[in-house]
N, C-alpha and C positions, 0 to 999 in steps of 0.2 A: 578103659585102660586106668589106667593106675598112676601115679605119676611113677611109683617106684618100685620095678619086678617084685614080684616070688623072688625072685632068684636070688640073692647077695649077693653079688658081685658084678651084678651086669650094669648100675651102671659107677660102679670101680672102674670096671675095666673098658669103657667107654669114655672115662677121664682123661684115664691114663695113653691109651688109643688117642684121643684129641692132644695132651700131651707130648706125647713121642713122637707124633707125624709135623705139629706145632711145632718141635726144635728141628729136627730133619731136615721142613722144610725153608729156614728160619738162616736153616747155617749153612745152608745152598744157596740163598738169597742171599746174607752177609758176604760170600766166598764170590760169586759172579757178580754184583754188584761196579769192588773195585776194577772191574776189565771192563767196564762198559760205561764210568766215566759219569755226575751229577747232571753235565750237561746234555749226555743224551735221553729219552722218554724214555728207556728200557730201563737207566743203570735209577732212574728214578724213582722207576715203577717198583723194580729192587729193593729200593731205599725203604721207602713206605711196609711192601706187601716182607718183608725182616725186620720191622715197627711191629709192621700187625702180630705177626706169629709169633713174638715174645710177652704180649698179651695175651695172645691167646694158651703160652705156654702153661704161664703161669696162672689158666684159668682153670689148667688142666693138670694143673698139680693142686691145685686150693681143692678147686673138684672134687678132687681122689679122693681126698688126704678128712675131709666132709663125709661123703658118701663112707669110705673105711669104715670111719668114727660111726657113727650111724648106723649101722649094721652090726658092726660091734657092740654096741648098747641093744642092739634090739628096738632102738627109735625107727622101723617101718610108719612110711605113712601110708595115709588113709589111701581107702579108693577115690578115686577121681570121679564127681556125680558127671553123670551123661551133664551134655549142654542138650536143651531142646531146641 
C-alpha cells in the first residue's frame, strides 16, 4: 500500500475531515466545560479534550495544506515497500 494513494485529493480530504471533526468536537467540549466546572471529573475531561482537539485541528490544517501543495506540484511519494 502506498503512503499517498493514486487519488490526488484523498489525503487532503482526510486531513480536512480531521480538522473539521476536531474543530466541532473541541467547540462542543469548550461549550460544555463551564456547565460542569473544573471540580467535577467530566468538566476536567472536557477541558483536556478541548485542548487535544485544538492540537488535532492544527494537525489537520497543516496536513491538508502540505498534502495539497504536494499534490499540486506533482510530488507523489513512491510506493511503500511491503514489510516482510
